[in-house]
Residue frames as a rotation matrix with the C-alpha (Angstrom) as fourth column:
MET 1
0.791 0.414 0.450 -3.98
0.540 -0.126 -0.833 3.07
-0.288 0.901 -0.323 15.51
MET 2
-0.277 -0.954 0.113 -1.14
0.846 -0.186 0.500 4.27
-0.456 0.234 0.859 13.36
ASP 3
0.157 0.245 -0.957 -0.98
-0.132 -0.955 -0.266 7.84
-0.979 0.168 -0.118 12.03
TYR 4
-0.270 -0.215 0.939 -1.34
0.866 0.372 0.334 8.25
-0.421 0.903 0.086 8.28
ASP 5
-0.795 -0.125 -0.594 -1.56
-0.081 -0.948 0.308 11.01
-0.602 0.293 0.743 5.68
VAL 6
-0.413 0.627 -0.661 -4.01
-0.891 -0.130 0.434 9.47
0.187 0.768 0.612 3.23
ALA 7
-0.402 0.371 0.837 -6.67
-0.210 0.852 -0.479 6.76
-0.891 -0.368 -0.265 3.49
TRP 8
-0.442 0.281 -0.852 -7.77
-0.884 0.021 0.466 4.73
0.149 0.960 0.239 0.49
ASP 9
-0.081 0.516 0.853 -10.49
-0.342 0.789 -0.510 2.09
-0.936 -0.333 0.112 0.54
ALA 10
-0.738 -0.312 -0.599 -9.81
-0.660 0.148 0.737 -0.01
-0.141 0.939 -0.315 -2.55
GLY 11
0.268 0.954 0.135 -12.83
-0.905 0.297 -0.304 -2.21
-0.330 -0.041 0.943 -1.86
GLU 12
0.565 0.078 0.821 -12.93
0.000 0.995 -0.095 -5.42
-0.825 0.054 0.563 -3.90
ILE 13
0.647 -0.381 -0.661 -10.53
-0.763 -0.310 -0.567 -4.25
0.011 0.871 -0.492 -6.64
GLY 14
0.947 -0.321 0.003 -8.51
0.319 0.942 -0.101 -7.24
0.029 0.097 0.995 -7.86
CYS 15
0.494 -0.803 -0.334 -4.80
0.385 -0.142 0.912 -7.21
-0.780 -0.579 0.239 -7.16
GLY 16
-0.213 -0.582 0.785 -3.61
0.975 -0.073 0.210 -6.47
-0.065 0.810 0.583 -10.70
GLU 17
0.231 0.410 0.882 -5.66
0.488 -0.833 0.260 -3.29
0.842 0.371 -0.393 -10.88
LEU 18
0.948 0.123 -0.294 -5.10
0.318 -0.323 0.891 -2.61
0.015 -0.938 -0.345 -7.17
LEU 19
0.202 -0.960 -0.192 -1.32
0.749 0.025 0.662 -2.59
-0.631 -0.277 0.724 -7.55
LEU 20
-0.313 -0.270 0.910 -1.47
0.865 -0.478 0.155 -0.31
0.393 0.836 0.383 -10.59
LYS 21
0.536 0.600 0.594 -3.65
0.269 -0.788 0.553 2.21
0.800 -0.136 -0.584 -8.76
LEU 22
0.860 -0.291 -0.419 -1.54
0.422 -0.057 0.905 1.93
-0.288 -0.955 0.074 -5.60
ARG 23
-0.091 -0.950 0.299 1.59
0.978 -0.029 0.205 2.64
-0.186 0.311 0.932 -7.65
VAL 24
-0.100 0.133 0.986 0.13
0.540 -0.825 0.166 5.92
0.836 0.549 0.011 -8.90
ARG 25
0.858 0.490 0.151 -1.01
0.128 -0.489 0.863 6.98
0.497 -0.721 -0.483 -5.43
LEU 26
0.659 -0.659 -0.362 2.34
0.598 0.167 0.784 6.21
-0.456 -0.733 0.504 -3.79
ARG 27
-0.161 -0.731 0.663 4.26
0.965 -0.258 -0.049 7.98
0.207 0.632 0.747 -6.56
ASP 28
0.056 0.306 0.950 2.39
0.280 -0.918 0.279 11.19
0.958 0.250 -0.137 -5.76
MET 29
0.845 0.291 0.450 3.06
-0.326 -0.388 0.862 11.10
0.425 -0.875 -0.233 -2.00
PRO 30
0.111 -0.894 -0.435 6.79
0.204 0.449 -0.870 10.49
0.973 0.007 0.232 -1.34
GLY 31
-0.813 -0.577 0.081 7.63
-0.015 -0.120 -0.993 9.92
0.583 -0.808 0.089 2.32
GLN 32
-0.338 0.771 0.539 3.99
-0.931 -0.359 -0.070 9.90
0.140 -0.526 0.839 3.40
VAL 33
-0.939 0.086 0.334 1.92
-0.049 0.925 -0.376 7.06
-0.342 -0.370 -0.864 4.86
ILE 34
-0.385 0.851 -0.357 -1.17
-0.749 -0.062 0.659 5.60
0.539 0.521 0.662 3.21
ARG 35
-0.567 0.373 0.734 -3.76
-0.395 0.659 -0.640 3.53
-0.722 -0.653 -0.226 5.04
LEU 36
-0.604 0.288 -0.744 -4.96
-0.700 0.255 0.667 1.03
0.382 0.923 0.047 2.45
THR 37
-0.182 0.610 0.771 -8.06
-0.483 0.627 -0.611 -1.09
-0.856 -0.484 0.181 2.92
ALA 38
-0.413 -0.008 -0.911 -8.21
-0.872 0.291 0.393 -3.93
0.262 0.957 -0.128 0.39
ARG 39
0.141 0.603 0.785 -10.72
-0.760 0.575 -0.304 -6.76
-0.635 -0.554 0.539 0.58
ASP 40
0.592 -0.038 -0.805 -9.39
-0.645 0.576 -0.502 -8.83
0.483 0.816 0.316 -2.33
ARG 41
0.975 -0.148 0.166 -8.01
0.001 0.750 0.662 -12.11
-0.223 -0.645 0.731 -0.94
GLY 42
0.550 -0.803 0.228 -4.80
0.728 0.327 -0.602 -11.80
0.409 0.497 0.765 -2.93
ALA 43
0.575 -0.304 0.760 -3.89
-0.278 -0.946 -0.168 -8.52
0.770 -0.114 -0.628 -1.21
ILE 44
0.942 -0.182 0.281 -2.69
-0.234 0.245 0.941 -10.41
-0.240 -0.952 0.188 1.86
GLU 45
0.382 -0.839 0.388 0.29
0.681 0.539 0.495 -11.73
-0.624 0.075 0.777 -0.11
ASP 46
0.338 -0.220 0.915 0.51
0.875 -0.284 -0.391 -9.21
0.346 0.933 0.096 -2.94
ILE 47
0.909 0.041 0.415 0.80
-0.051 -0.977 0.208 -5.99
0.414 -0.210 -0.886 -0.91
PRO 48
0.690 -0.715 0.112 3.82
-0.164 -0.003 0.986 -7.11
-0.705 -0.700 -0.120 1.19
SER 49
0.167 -0.629 0.759 5.52
0.821 0.515 0.247 -8.50
-0.547 0.582 0.602 -1.95
TYR 50
0.593 0.129 0.795 4.84
0.651 -0.657 -0.379 -5.29
0.474 0.742 -0.474 -3.87
CYS 51
0.959 -0.238 0.155 6.38
-0.284 -0.787 0.548 -3.20
-0.009 -0.570 -0.822 -1.08
ARG 52
0.454 -0.827 0.332 9.44
0.168 0.446 0.879 -5.44
-0.875 -0.343 0.341 -0.90
ILE 53
0.154 -0.364 0.919 10.00
0.959 0.277 -0.051 -5.23
-0.236 0.889 0.392 -4.67
THR 54
0.487 0.189 0.853 9.37
0.614 -0.768 -0.181 -1.49
0.620 0.612 -0.490 -5.07
GLY 55
-0.591 -0.806 0.001 11.11
0.539 -0.395 -0.744 -0.16
0.600 -0.440 0.668 -1.95
HIS 56
0.029 0.660 0.751 7.97
-0.542 -0.621 0.567 1.16
0.840 -0.423 0.340 -0.26
ARG 57
-0.894 -0.446 0.033 7.86
-0.236 0.409 -0.881 0.28
0.380 -0.796 -0.471 3.43
LEU 58
0.139 0.915 -0.380 5.05
0.103 0.368 0.924 -1.84
0.985 -0.167 -0.043 4.84
LEU 59
-0.533 -0.353 0.769 4.73
-0.603 -0.479 -0.638 -0.43
0.593 -0.804 0.042 8.35
GLN 60
-0.685 0.424 0.593 1.83
-0.414 0.442 -0.795 -2.48
-0.600 -0.790 -0.127 9.63
ALA 61
-0.611 0.535 -0.583 -0.67
-0.498 0.313 0.809 -5.00
0.615 0.785 0.075 8.28
ASP 62
-0.486 0.584 0.650 -3.89
-0.512 0.413 -0.753 -6.49
-0.709 -0.699 0.098 9.59
PRO 63
-0.960 0.014 -0.280 -4.68
-0.242 0.468 0.850 -9.22
0.143 0.884 -0.446 7.05
GLU 64
-0.619 0.781 -0.083 -7.94
0.747 0.553 -0.370 -10.18
-0.243 -0.291 -0.925 8.76
GLN 65
0.202 0.685 -0.700 -9.28
0.361 -0.717 -0.597 -6.64
-0.910 -0.132 -0.392 8.30
GLY 66
0.357 -0.146 0.923 -7.49
0.934 0.021 -0.358 -6.08
0.033 0.989 0.144 4.98
VAL 67
1.000 -0.027 -0.002 -5.75
-0.027 -0.991 0.132 -2.96
-0.006 -0.132 -0.991 6.31
PHE 68
0.285 -0.953 0.106 -2.18
0.955 0.273 -0.118 -2.03
0.083 0.135 0.987 5.37
PHE 69
0.875 -0.156 -0.458 -0.10
-0.028 -0.962 0.273 0.99
-0.483 -0.226 -0.846 6.36
ILE 70
0.396 -0.717 0.574 2.56
0.918 0.332 -0.218 1.80
-0.034 0.613 0.790 3.77
ARG 71
0.386 -0.381 -0.840 5.18
-0.004 -0.911 0.412 4.55
-0.923 -0.156 -0.353 3.75
ALA 72
0.973 -0.033 0.228 5.89
0.228 -0.014 -0.974 5.66
0.035 0.999 -0.006 0.20
LYS 73
0.114 -0.992 -0.046 9.57
0.963 0.099 0.252 5.71
-0.246 -0.073 0.967 -0.63
SER 74
0.197 -0.125 -0.972 11.10
0.159 -0.975 0.158 9.18
-0.967 -0.186 -0.172 -0.78
ALA 75
0.968 0.133 -0.211 11.44
-0.158 -0.325 -0.932 11.01
-0.193 0.936 -0.294 -4.08
GLY 76
0.380 -0.867 -0.323 14.57
-0.851 -0.191 -0.488 9.92
0.362 0.460 -0.811 -5.90
ALA 77
-0.165 -0.406 0.899 14.94
-0.730 0.663 0.166 6.72
-0.664 -0.628 -0.406 -3.85
SER 78
-0.207 0.072 -0.976 15.39
-0.817 0.536 0.213 3.52
0.538 0.841 -0.052 -5.81
ALA 79
0.793 0.604 0.079 14.06
-0.565 0.683 0.464 0.07
0.226 -0.412 0.883 -4.96
């Protein structure tokens, strides 16, 4: 199990809304790790893509369980 600073169970939130809420959470925790649980089927592809585009770092993913560990980019860092 990976260490993390914050856990968020997003439940069945669809990926559009999920990514908007994730953006706000990550913005408020630069350099920290969030353990995200997302059961929406689209999260399997959308979360890694979102991290790649925004500069947040996907540390670990378990698509079968819908669990993702993401390190928020540091304050002032650009994508």
